N, C-alpha and C positions, 0 to 999 in steps of 0.2 A: 674457595670451596671443593670439598672433595665429596664424588659421593662412589662410596664404597659398595660394591655389588658380591651378592648374595654367589657363590657358587657355581657356575654351571646357568648361568642367567638365558634365559634363548635370545638369539639372537635379532628376531622381529623384536623381543620388549624393549630391547638395548636401544634398538634403530629408534623406537617410541619416546623413548627416554633422552635421547642426544636430539632432536627436532625439539621437546620441550625447552631442554636449555635453551638453545640457538633462540625459542622464540624469543626468549629473555635477553635475547640481547649479548650473548655471553657468549666466547670461542672457548670451545670443548675439546679437547687432547685428554688421548689412552693415555693410561698410566698400568703400567704391566707389571704384578710383584712377582715373587715367587710362588706367593699361595694364593694373592688375590689381583682382581680386575679393580680399574678405579676409573672415574672418568671426573679429570679434574676443569672446573669451570675457572675462565677467566674473565675479566671484565669490572663493571661494579656488582656485586654481590651482596653489597651493603642491604639494600631492602629484602632479603631472601633470607628465609625460614627453614629449618627441616620438615616443618610441616608440609609445605608447600611438594616436599617431593614424597610425601606418604601413601598417594595411591599407588605409587608404582613400587609393585612387590616385589621386583630384584635389586631395589635398594635394600640394603641392609643398614647403613648408618650415615650420617653424613658429617663430616671434617670443616670446619671451619679454619681454613689459615688463616692466622695475626698477618703475617706480612703483607704489605702492599705489592712486592713483588709474587706476579703469578707465574707467569710461563719459563722466567727464570730460576722459579724456585725448585729444589734439590724433590722436596716431596711433590711434587709435580711429573720429575723424571729424574727419574734411583738413578739412572746408567748415565754415566760420562756421553757427551755430546765430544763427537767426532767430528775435525773438520778435513773434508781433502780436496788437492786442488791436483787432480790429476796423481800422481803417483807419492804426492807430500800430501804431508795428514800433521796435523794439530789435536793433539788431546788422546792418541792411541794407547798410551804409556811408554810409548817414546819420549826422545827431547828433542822438538821443533827449535832449529836456529836459525834466526832472521836474522842477515847481516847485509851490512853495506854504507854506504855516505849519507849524512845526514841530507845533502844536499846533491844533485844531479851538478855536475857542472860543464862538462865535455863528454863526447862519444868516449875519446881516448881514456878519460879515466875513470867512466863508468866500466866501461867493457872491460879495463884492467882489474880493477876490486873485483866485481864480479867473477871472474875467471880464480882469482885467486881464493875469494871465499867459497866458490864450490869445490877449486881442490881439497881444501879443509875439511867438507864436510856440510857445509852450511845448506840449509833445505828451502831456504828463500831469501828473495834480493828485497833488501829496502832500499828506498832513494828518496828523495824530496824532488818533487818537481814546483810543488806551490808551497811556499814556507811561509806560516806565521812566524812572524817576528816582532820582538817587543820595540824596536826602535825600528820608521819609518825607513830610516837612510840603510838597512840592512839591506843586505842578499836576500829577496824574494822568491827565489829561484828560478828555473828556467820556465817554468810554463808548460806551455804542451810541445813545446822543443824539446823540454828534460822529461816526458810521458813518453815521446816517442822513443829517443833514446834509451829507458827503461825498456821499450817493445825488445829492439835488437838485442838490449844485452840477453831480457827474457832467451830469445830464441837461437842466442851462442851458446847460454850456458842451461838452458831447459830449466831455471830456477824461476819458480814461480815469482810475480811483482809482488812488493804491499808497497803501496804508497798512499800518502795522506790527502783527502779529499777537505777545501776546506768553502765552498759554497756550492750552491744547485745550480752553479749554471756552468757546471763541466761535468752534472748526472750523467749524460748520456756518453761522452769519452769514458768517463770510469767506466760506466757497465758495459763496453764493448772491448776494454782495453784490458783493465786492472783486476787481476785475480782476487787479490783482497783487499780491501778501502778501509785503510786506515782513518777511524775519528779522533783527532788528537785531544789533548787534555783540554783546553781551551773551548774548543766543540763540544766537551761530553754533552753540554746540558742547554746545545743549542737546538732545541725541541723540534724546531722547524725541519732541519737540518737532517734532525733522526729521524723523522717521520717520511722523509723524502727517500733514502739510503735504503731503508725499512721496506720500503716498498720494490728494490732492485734485487731480495732473495739472494743476495751473494756474501761471499766469506766477509768479516768484519774483526778489526782490530780494533777495541774501544778501550781507549786507552782513561785511565781516572782522571779526573780533574786534581790542579794545584791543591786546594781547600776543600774537598769532596771526601764525606764519607762512603764507608765501602756499601751502604745501603742505595746511598743514591748513584753509585756507580751503576748496581743493581736495578736500579728504578730506570734508567738513562737505555741498560741492554732491555728491560721491557718495553719499552719506546721502539725499538726495532723490529724485536719479536710482535708488536702488536701489529707493526708492518707487514709482516711476514718473512724477517726474515728470522731465522733460528741457530744459521752458522756464525757464530760470536765469540770471539777468545777476548779474555777481559784481560786490559795490560796496568799492572802497577808500575811505574812511573817515576815515584816518588812526591812527596805530599810537600808542601808549604812548612815549616815550621819557625821557630826564634834561632835554629843553629843553623850559623854561617860558614862553618869548617867545609861542608858540600854546599852543589847545588840545590838540592832537595834533598828531604830526610827520605831515604828507600822502606817502606815498608812491609820487610818478610814476611809480618805476619798475619798481613793482608793474603797471602799464600794460603795457606789452611785456614783461616777464617771463610777467603771464598768458595776451597775447596767441599766445605761442609754445607756452606749453604746454599751451590749454585751446583746445577749439572755442567756448565761452562766451562773450557778449559781456561788456564790460568794464565800470560808470559808476563814476566819481569823484564824491566829493561831499566838495567846498571849504569848505564851510561847518560843517559836524562837524568837517574835516578842519584847520583854521584855528581855528575860532572867533572870529575877527573879522571883520567885515562889506567892511572896507577891503582884507581880505588874498582875498576871494572872486574876484574878478575876476581877476585875475592868474593865481588859482591854478586858475579854469575855463578861462583861456586854454592855461594850460600843458597842462593833461589832455587840451585837442582836439589840441591841435600833437602830445602824445606818442600821439595815436592812441585814446583813448577812445573807446566806441561812445555814451555819454552822460553826462549830467551830473542829478545831484541835487542843488535851490539853495533855500535855504529864501530865501521872501519873505513879506514881513510887512505890511502899510498903515500901520502904527504900531508902528515895530520898540521904542520905548521904551516902551511899553504893553502888549508881549510877555508873554502870561503864560510863556512858555517857550523861552529861545535867541534875545531880543531882540539879544544882542550880533553875533550873527554872521549876522543876517537882514537882506536888504537890501531895498530898496522898492519896488516896480512901477517906478517911475519908471527907476529905475539896473539894475534889469532886462532895462528895455527897450533901452537903452543896451547893455548890456553881449551881447544875444540879438544885435544886427548884427553886435557884434565877433567875436561866437563865428561867426555864418555865414561871415564873409570870412577867419578864420584856417582854418576846418574845410571852404572852400573851396582854400584857398591850399596846407595840407598834403595834399590829394585829387588833383591836378592829374594 
């Protein structure tokens, strides 16, 4: 629900209205338009009616928001959200590129890849310390040791760390040491985890679930925002369909749909989206042309020896060539 205010509303009257909204158990958010000022109300608004605000003479009219997600809704927040990690950003009109291996395997491996992708122009370093695997016998990651190696790589390259959090027991470590917390596809609807991560108020990369709709992705973001975290990037990483030619079906139409529905930046993962390294380049270029704010790409110096997802990882040399093409596509579509 949105309260559209009359022009030149007195600050004390607005404060009174805001206090009333909060007394109803609602979260209140300022919405500044070009010629209007509005107050958005998030929470359970099902029992509210426009008549309940009739006594406030600064209210011009009340607008009901049909969608279940409120804080993530572009109507509540017309301007695009920009996520900042030092000098590195997602959502400001530039193309953020998050690159690195699926899993941290050794200090030599992560440092070599981090330096390579940094030289090629990557803006964030990805690497899995804790890995959710379909098989209990597959490599599960190095855990806290992997996180320590990511910290070393960050100190050597200056690239902010993006890595996946799997359960609440590691919240303290991730709050201290991780720049962008990734919530993986399998945990997109782990609502207890989302509540706890939301309280950290840190940047979050939220991946779309394997069989989830766009609205369900936005509702997962709403959980995080209700907890207090507003710097959230949404990640399209492919969904499960009947098609078997690729690992998943990369839904690039999700990019413009999300850009219309929400102010949150949108990132695309062509590595998980296809599962084949040779498809990463065309899908990364297509995602950039579709308007993605960023990409997350798996890069490994020896993909055939990778302990996780080697088939979808590109080499640093291929990544370097891809970065040059991405710059040209991004420049062309943003002229």
